[in-house]
N, C-alpha and C positions, 0 to 999 in steps of 0.2 A: 495375473500380476503384470503391472505396467513395467516396461523395460526400456532402457535407452543406453546407447554406447557411451562409455566414458573414456577420457583421455588417459592412456597408460602412464603418462608422466605426472600429471597434476591431479588426476582423479575427478575432474570436472566433466559433467556431461558435454559431449561435443556440440550438442544443439545450442548450448548457451552462447558459444562464440559465434554461432550462425545467426541467432536471434537478436543478440544485443551487441552494441558497439560502444565501448568505453572511449570517451573523448579526453581532452586535456585540460578541462576546466572544472574538475570535480563532478563530472556528469557522465551519464551514459544514456543511450537512446535505442529505440528499436532499429535494427540494422536496415530494415526495409523502409523505415520512415523516420528520418531524423527530426521531424516535428513532434515526435512522441517521446518525451522524456520519461525515463524510468528510474526507479529507486529499488535498492536491495536492502531491506530493513528488517530489524527485529519487529515481530508482529504481535507478541504476547501482550502488549500494552493497549491494543486498539479497543477491544470491547471494554476493558477497565476504564479507559479514558471516557468512552461514551456513557457508561453507567455512573462514573464519578461526576461528570458534568450534570447529568440528570438529577443526581442527589443534591448537588450544590444549588441548582436553580429551581428544584422542586417540580420538574416537568419530565415525565417519561419520554425518552427519546427514541425508543426502539423503532417504531413505525416511521418516524420522521427520517431517521438515518437510512432505513431500508429504501424509502421512496427517493431520497436524494441520491443514494448510490445507484439505484435503478436508472434514474434519469441520466446520470453521468455516464454510466456504462453503456446505455443506449446510444448516446452521442458518440462515444468512443468506438463502439462496434459498428455503428453505421458507416464509419470510414473504412473499416476493414472488410466487411462482407460485401462483395460485388452485387450490384443491383440485379444482375442476371441470376445469381444464386438465390437472392431473396425471392425473386419471382418464382423460381422453381420450387422453393420450400413452400411458399404460399399456395401454389397450384398443386402441391403434393406430387410433383414429378421427380423429386429427389427424396431419398430416405432421410427423414428428420433425425432418426436415431443415429445414423451414420455421421451426419453433420455434427450432432451433439458430441459424439465420441471424439471427433477431432479437437474440440474445445477441451474436453475432459483430459486428453493427453497433455495439453499445455498446462492444465491445472496441476497435474502431477509434477511436471517439470518445474513449475514456478513455486512449488511449496505450499499449495493451497489445501492439501489434504487428500484423502483417498475418496475419490468420486465414483459413483455408480449411477447410471441412468436407470430409473425404476418405472418407466412407462409414461404414456401420454395419450390424450385424446384430442384430436384436432379436427372438428367438424364446423368450426366457426359459429358456435352457439354458446349459451351460458353454462353448459356442462363440460366444456373443454378444461383440460388441466395438463400439467406436466409435473413429473415427480423425480426428485433427485435425492440420493442418499450420500451423505458425506461423513466420513469418520475423521474426527479431530480437525474440523475446519480451522483455518488460521484466524478467522473472525466470523462468528455466526451471523452477525448483522450484515457485514460486508458481503458474505456469501449469498445471503438472501437477496440483497439488492442487485448483486451482479447477475444472479440467475434471472431475476425479473428483467434486467436490462438486456441480456442476451436474447431472451424471448421477444422483447419489444423490437429489437433490431432485426430479428429473423422472421418471425411470423406476423409482426406488426402489432398495433394496439398497445395497451398498457396492462401491467400484470401485478396483482397482489400475491405475495409469497408468504405462506404460513410455515412455521418451523416447529418441530417437536423433537425432543431428545427421546428416542425410542429405546435406547439402552445407553449405558455410560459411554459418552464420547461420540455416539452415533446419532446424527440428526437427519430427519426426513423433512424435505422441503417440498411443498405442494403449491402450485400456482393456480390462480383463476383470474379472469378478466377484471379490470378495474379502471379508474381514471385518476391520474395524478393531479395534485393541486395546480392551479393555473400559474402560481409563482414559479414553479419548477420549469414549466414549459417556456415561460416568457423570459426568465432571467438567467437560467443556467447556461453557461457557455464554456466550452473547453478550448482554451487558446492553444494554437500551435506553438511549440517550443522553437526558439531561434538560437542555435548553438553559437557561442562566441569563444575565440581562442583564449587559453589561460596559462599555457606553459607548464601544466602539471602532468607528468607522465607516470604511468604505473608500469612496473616491470611485468613482462609478458612471459607466458609459457612458450618455449620454443617449439613445442609440438602442436598445440591447438590454437595458440594466440590469445587465449583468455588471460586476464590478469592473474599473476601468480598468487595474489592474496586470496583468490577464491579457493585455493587448495586447503585453506583453513576451515572450509565448510564441508559438511557431509550430506549428500543427497540419499534419501531412502526411497528407492523406486517403488517399493510395494506400498508404503504408507503415504507417499506424496508429500513428504516433509523434507525440510532442509534445516540443519542445526550447525551452529558454531562448534567446532570440535573441542575447544577449550572451555568456553563459558556455558555451553549447552543451550543458549538462547535459540529459539526458533526464528527462522528467517522466511521472507517471501519477497518475490518481485512484484512491485506495485507501480501503478501510475501516480506519481505524486500530484499531478495536476488535478486528478479526481478527488484525492483526499483533501487537498487545499480547498477545492470547490465545495466539498461537504461542509467544512467549517464556515466558509463564506455564506452558504445557504442557511446554515443554522443561525448565523447572525441576522440574515434577512427575516427569518421566521421568529426569532426569540429575542433579538435585541443586541445592542452594542457591547454587552458584558461578556459575550461568548468568547472573543479572543483571550481575554484575561482568564476566563474559566478553563479554557483548553490548557493554557500555560500552568495554571494552578493544579489542575487535575494531573498533568504529567509530573509536576514537581512532587506531589504527594506519592505518586507511584514510584518515582526514582528515589526519593528519600526513604521509601520503604524497602528498597533493595534492587529495583530494576535499573541496572546501570551498564548498558552495553558498551559505552565509551569509557575508556580508562583515561581520565583527565590528568592523572599523574604520570602517564607514560612518556611525556615529552611532546613538543610541538610537531615534529616531523611524523612521529607515529600517529598522532591524532589527525594530521593532515591526510595521511594515507588511509586511515580508518574511515574518515568522512568521504574520501574520494571513491573508495571501492563501493560504498553504499550509494554513491551518486547524489550526496547531500550538499555538495558544494566544494569550493576551493578555499581552504583556510589561509587567510592573509596574516592575521595576528592573533596571538594567544598569550595571555599573562594570567598567572594565578598564584596567590599566596593565601595565607590565612585570613587576610582582610577582605579578599574578594577575588573576582575574576573578570577579565575583559576579553572579548572574542570578536573578531571581524571575519565574517565568512562570505566570500564572493560567490555569486551565482547560486545562491542558496535555494532550498526548497524544504518542505515540511517545517517551516520556520517556527511555528507556534509550538509544535511538539518538541522540536530541538531546543527551544529556549527553556521550556519546562524541564527537559531532561538534563540540561547543563546545570540549571539551578539546583535541582534535587540531588544530582550527583555531587555537586560542590558541598551541599549541606551534609550529606552522608559522609563524605570524605573527611570533613573538618569538624563534624559534630556541632554545627552552628546553624541557627536560623538565618535567613537572609531576605533582602529585598532584591527585586529584579526590574530592569527596564530593557526595552528592546526597540530597535528602529529598523525598518525595512525600506531601502531606497527603491527608486523606480527600476534600477538595473539589478534588483534582487540581492543587493549587498546587505547582509544582516549584521547588525552590531548589538551585542548583548553585554550588559553590565550587571554583575552580581555583587552586592555589597553585604558583607557579613554584619549581623547585628550583635552588639555586645550583650 
């Protein structure tokens, strides 16, 4: 069983306040690298978004998503794994399984599921493989891509990952060598985040320094999951830059209808009941809810039965958030709606939802 020390006052794992740093503009970053923005978000909608988009445009997206996440994860992990360690892994002078276990420990803490390394072969030929078992992954497609990306960053090359549900909720992931499409190598870039002051402060736990709002969430050390204590929604720590890049790469591959398809997919999911943000709770509560998730700094919010207007500074996950707000409005008021959104160069998101009569 994976274990970690929790704060006796707020119940949050102490490692969280060491790994992540909440800033004052509705954002938080890796404590060791402020150029790496993070988000703490409900994750039960990710695979449904991907499958809904695929149904809408008539194109299976599973392998495309896995390849995009793999390339993005490789770019991300390349920054984190020292060149000396990469060389030791590739020369087999360091235990690859021990290296993998250090990453698995982070997967437990970040809410990715219960991970177990299940063997590998590394002789630098076509019979090589690595195998991972995950019980209740936060996203099957994302997990496959991330596994491939970590392998690329550590042992080099490019990797295809197949997945099979071997029992209810238990997935076995197996890798083999492959090559990614050229577009992913040429166009995918992960931009370093540049924090800006915003004047939005979150109340802190006096014992561990983590935001007090994190006490509303429950970590399960054995299962590698995080849930909101009240809503029951599952959470995960993710790099929003990677998910934004996934949607950008889908647009390169499949066309300019993808942004609208992402918004529409999330609208359907939220209209159907997935509503992690309570739009009726009041502007300040909504501002805090967005900030603890690292989604941005709420500047303006207005809602009545005729529609909704929102301005969110320093935003991220903007397509998913737009669809979530629209679908939640429709569910709350029992009305269909139209939506428009605009994202400025400084990442200020403006969303307008107009109810249809």
